[in-house]
C-alpha positions as CSV (number, residue, x, y, z in Angstrom):
1,M,-12.8,22.9,-10.3
2,T,-13.4,26.8,-10.9
3,N,-13.6,27.8,-7.0
4,M,-11.0,27.8,-5.1
5,P,-12.0,24.3,-2.5
6,T,-12.6,25.6,1.6
7,T,-13.5,22.7,3.1
8,L,-10.3,20.5,1.3
9,T,-6.8,20.6,1.0
10,I,-5.8,18.9,-3.0
11,D,-3.0,17.4,-4.3
12,R,-3.1,16.8,-8.3
13,R,-0.3,14.5,-9.5
14,A,-0.7,12.6,-13.2
15,D,-2.0,9.5,-12.1
16,R,-3.5,10.9,-8.1
17,V,-5.4,12.8,-6.5
18,H,-5.2,13.6,-3.1
19,V,-7.6,14.8,-0.9
20,E,-7.6,16.2,2.4
21,L,-11.2,16.7,4.0
22,N,-9.9,19.8,6.1
23,R,-12.8,21.3,8.7
24,P,-10.5,20.8,11.5
25,D,-12.1,22.8,14.0
26,V,-14.7,20.1,13.5
27,R,-12.7,17.8,13.6
28,N,-13.5,17.3,9.8
29,A,-17.6,17.2,10.1
30,I,-19.3,16.5,6.7
31,D,-21.3,19.6,5.3
32,Q,-23.1,20.6,2.8
33,R,-19.9,23.2,1.1
34,M,-17.9,20.0,2.0
35,I,-20.3,17.8,-0.3
36,E,-20.2,20.3,-3.1
37,E,-16.3,19.8,-3.7
38,L,-16.5,16.1,-3.5
39,H,-19.1,16.5,-6.3
40,A,-16.4,18.7,-8.2
41,I,-13.4,16.2,-7.3
42,C,-15.6,13.6,-8.4
43,A,-16.6,15.4,-11.8
44,E,-13.0,16.1,-12.6
45,L,-11.8,12.4,-12.3
46,E,-14.6,11.1,-14.2
47,Q,-13.8,13.2,-16.9
48,Q,-9.8,12.2,-16.3
49,P,-9.4,8.7,-14.5
50,R,-7.2,9.0,-11.9
51,I,-7.2,7.1,-8.3
52,L,-8.5,9.1,-5.3
53,I,-6.8,9.1,-2.2
54,I,-9.3,10.2,0.5
55,S,-7.7,11.7,4.6
56,G,-8.4,13.6,7.3
57,A,-6.5,16.6,8.3
58,N,-5.1,17.1,12.0
59,G,-5.5,13.0,12.8
60,V,-9.3,12.5,12.0
61,F,-10.4,11.3,9.1
62,A,-14.3,12.6,9.5
63,S,-16.1,12.9,12.5
64,G,-19.4,12.5,10.8
65,A,-21.7,14.6,9.3
66,D,-22.5,17.9,10.7
67,I,-24.7,17.9,13.3
68,A,-25.7,21.3,13.3
69,Q,-27.3,20.9,9.7
70,L,-28.4,17.5,10.4
71,R,-29.9,18.6,13.1
72,E,-32.4,21.0,10.6
73,R,-32.6,18.9,7.8
74,R,-36.3,17.5,7.3
75,R,-38.0,14.2,5.0
76,D,-37.3,15.9,1.9
77,D,-33.8,16.6,2.3
78,A,-33.8,12.2,3.8
79,L,-35.0,11.3,0.1
80,L,-32.7,14.0,-1.5
81,G,-30.0,11.5,-1.0
82,I,-27.3,14.3,0.4
83,N,-24.8,11.7,1.6
84,S,-25.8,8.9,0.1
85,G,-25.5,10.1,-3.3
86,L,-22.1,11.8,-3.3
87,F,-20.8,8.1,-1.8
88,S,-22.3,6.0,-4.4
89,R,-20.8,8.5,-6.7
90,I,-17.3,8.0,-5.3
91,A,-18.0,4.1,-5.4
92,K,-18.4,4.5,-8.8
93,L,-14.9,6.3,-10.6
94,P,-13.9,5.1,-12.4
95,M,-10.0,4.4,-11.1
96,P,-9.8,2.8,-7.6
97,V,-10.1,4.6,-4.8
98,I,-8.0,4.8,-1.1
99,A,-9.1,6.3,2.1
100,A,-6.5,6.3,5.0
101,I,-8.2,6.8,7.8
102,D,-6.7,8.6,11.0
103,G,-7.9,8.6,13.7
104,W,-12.3,9.0,14.2
105,A,-14.1,8.1,11.1
106,L,-17.8,7.8,12.0
107,G,-21.6,8.4,10.8
108,G,-21.1,9.7,7.2
109,G,-17.5,9.5,7.4
110,A,-17.8,6.0,8.2
111,E,-19.8,5.6,5.9
112,L,-17.5,7.7,3.2
113,A,-14.6,5.6,4.2
114,Y,-16.7,2.6,3.4
115,A,-17.1,3.9,-0.4
116,A,-14.0,3.3,-1.2
117,D,-12.0,0.4,-2.8
118,F,-9.4,0.1,-0.9
119,R,-9.4,1.0,3.1
120,I,-5.8,1.6,5.2
121,A,-5.9,2.9,8.7
122,S,-3.2,4.2,11.6
123,T,-3.1,3.0,14.8
124,S,-5.3,5.4,16.1
125,A,-8.2,4.7,13.5
126,R,-11.6,4.4,14.7
127,L,-14.0,3.3,13.0
128,G,-18.1,3.5,14.1
129,N,-22.1,4.4,13.2
130,P,-23.5,5.9,16.3
131,E,-26.4,7.4,14.1
132,T,-29.4,5.5,16.2
133,A,-27.7,7.5,19.4
134,L,-29.1,10.3,17.8
135,G,-32.6,9.1,16.7
136,I,-31.8,8.6,13.0
137,L,-30.1,5.8,10.7
138,P,-26.8,5.9,9.2
139,A,-28.6,6.0,5.5
140,A,-25.4,6.5,3.1
141,G,-24.3,2.8,2.7
142,A,-23.6,1.2,5.7
143,L,-27.4,-0.3,6.0
144,W,-26.2,-2.4,2.9
145,R,-21.9,-1.6,2.4
146,L,-21.3,-2.9,5.7
147,A,-22.3,-6.0,6.1
148,E,-21.0,-6.9,2.6
149,L,-17.5,-6.0,4.1
150,V,-17.7,-7.7,7.3
151,G,-20.6,-9.8,7.2
152,E,-23.8,-9.4,9.3
153,P,-22.8,-9.8,12.7
154,V,-20.5,-7.8,12.8
155,A,-22.8,-4.7,11.2
156,K,-25.6,-5.4,13.3
157,E,-22.8,-4.9,16.4
158,I,-21.8,-1.7,14.4
159,I,-25.1,-0.2,14.0
160,L,-27.4,-1.4,16.1
161,A,-25.6,-1.6,19.1
162,G,-22.9,1.8,18.8
163,R,-20.1,-0.7,18.6
164,I,-16.3,1.5,17.8
165,L,-13.9,-0.9,15.5
166,S,-10.2,0.3,16.7
167,A,-7.6,-0.2,13.8
168,A,-6.6,-3.9,15.4
169,E,-10.3,-4.5,15.1
170,C,-10.8,-2.9,12.0
171,L,-7.8,-5.1,11.2
172,A,-9.3,-8.8,12.3
173,V,-12.7,-8.0,10.3
174,H,-11.0,-7.1,6.9
175,L,-12.8,-4.1,7.2
176,V,-8.9,-2.2,6.6
177,T,-6.0,-4.5,4.6
178,A,-3.1,-2.8,7.1
179,V,-2.7,-1.0,9.8
180,H,0.6,1.7,10.1
181,D,1.5,4.3,12.1
182,P,-0.1,7.4,11.8
183,D,3.4,9.3,10.5
184,D,3.8,6.6,8.0
185,L,-0.2,6.4,7.3
186,L,0.0,8.5,3.8
187,A,3.3,6.8,2.0
188,A,1.6,4.0,2.6
189,A,-1.6,5.5,0.7
190,H,1.0,7.0,-1.9
191,A,2.7,3.3,-2.4
192,L,-0.8,1.6,-2.6
193,A,-1.3,3.9,-5.3
194,D,2.1,3.3,-7.1
195,R,1.0,-0.4,-7.2
196,I,-2.1,0.5,-8.7
197,A,-0.5,3.0,-10.8
198,A,1.9,0.2,-12.2
199,Q,-1.5,-1.3,-13.6
200,D,-1.9,-0.8,-17.5
201,P,-5.1,1.7,-16.4
202,L,-7.6,0.4,-18.8
203,A,-7.4,-2.7,-17.7
204,T,-7.7,-1.4,-14.2
205,R,-10.6,0.2,-14.5
206,L,-12.6,-2.2,-16.2
207,A,-11.5,-5.0,-13.7
208,K,-13.1,-2.7,-11.2
209,E,-16.3,-2.5,-13.2
210,V,-16.8,-5.5,-13.9
211,F,-16.2,-6.6,-10.6
212,H,-19.3,-4.6,-9.1
213,A,-21.3,-5.6,-12.4
214,P,-24.3,-7.6,-11.1
215,R,-24.4,-11.2,-10.7
216,A,-26.9,-12.3,-13.8
217,S,-24.4,-10.2,-16.0
218,H,-20.9,-12.7,-15.7
219,P,-19.8,-14.1,-17.2
220,L,-20.7,-12.4,-20.6
221,V,-20.1,-8.7,-19.2
222,D,-16.3,-10.2,-18.3
223,N,-16.0,-11.3,-21.9
224,V,-16.9,-8.5,-23.0
225,A,-14.4,-6.1,-21.0
226,Q,-11.7,-9.2,-22.2
227,S,-12.5,-8.6,-25.8
228,I,-11.5,-4.6,-25.6
229,L,-9.1,-5.7,-23.9
230,F,-7.4,-8.0,-26.4
231,E,-7.4,-5.6,-28.8
232,S,-5.9,-2.6,-26.6
233,D,-2.3,-1.3,-27.9
234,A,-1.3,-1.9,-23.6
235,K,-2.1,-6.0,-24.1
236,F,1.0,-6.1,-27.0
237,T,3.5,-4.2,-25.3
238,R,2.9,-5.5,-21.6
239,M,2.9,-9.3,-23.0
240,D,6.1,-9.2,-25.2
241,A,7.8,-6.9,-22.4
242,F,6.9,-9.8,-19.9
243,L,8.0,-12.6,-22.7
244,A,11.1,-10.8,-23.1
245,R,12.1,-10.5,-19.5
246,R,11.0,-14.4,-19.4
247,K,13.8,-15.2,-22.2
248,R,16.6,-13.2,-20.3
C-alpha cells in the first residue's frame, strides 16, 4: 500500500494479515475511505496470498455503514455496489478469511462478517441487519449469503423483522463456529489461522476455490484441481513424511 491507512490497523506476518477496523469514534462504521483501504488490502492478498483476519477496535466489530454517507447516496450509487463489490472481493480472496467479531456487527458490518470463510465471536457479539428500519435493504450480501449460512427462516427474522442475534444464538444457528471471552478472541483467531497455515497453501487455495464452484462444474473441477495437486512437490513431501511417521 502506498498510503498509510487511516481507518485500519494492519499487522502483516509471513502467512497472514490481521486488519483491525479502527474508527472508534463512530464504532468502526464503514465509510468510503475504509472501503478503499480494504480494497488495497485485497489487492495485496491477491498478489501475495495469505490468511486474512478481520477484527474491530474498542470492543466493536463494525456498527454498519457510515449512515451520514449512506444518507447522501442515490440511485446511481446503489447501482455501483460500493459495499457489495468489496465484500465479494473479500469472499473471493485466495486464502481463507477469518472474522473475529467482538461487540456489534450490524448492517454492513454483519455483511462483512458473512463474507468471511470463518466467523468466531466474543460473548459480547451481537449480529443483525436493521436496514429496513432505515428505509433501505441489506444489499451487500445478507439477502443471499445469510440464508445460505443459517437457513431461510432465521435469515428472514433477521432481515425482515429486525432480530439481533446474541453470540449464543449465533453459535446455535452455526453463524459462528466458536464463542470466546473478549480477551481471548484474537488469540483464538490466530490459533485458527495457525491451523489453516499448517495445511499445504496450494491445496487450501484450490479447496476453497472448488468449494465455491458452481454445482454444475462438479466433479470435473474437483478432478482438475486434484490433478494439479497430484503433481505438486508438497504432495510428495507431505505424504512421505506421513508414511515415515506411520512406520515409527
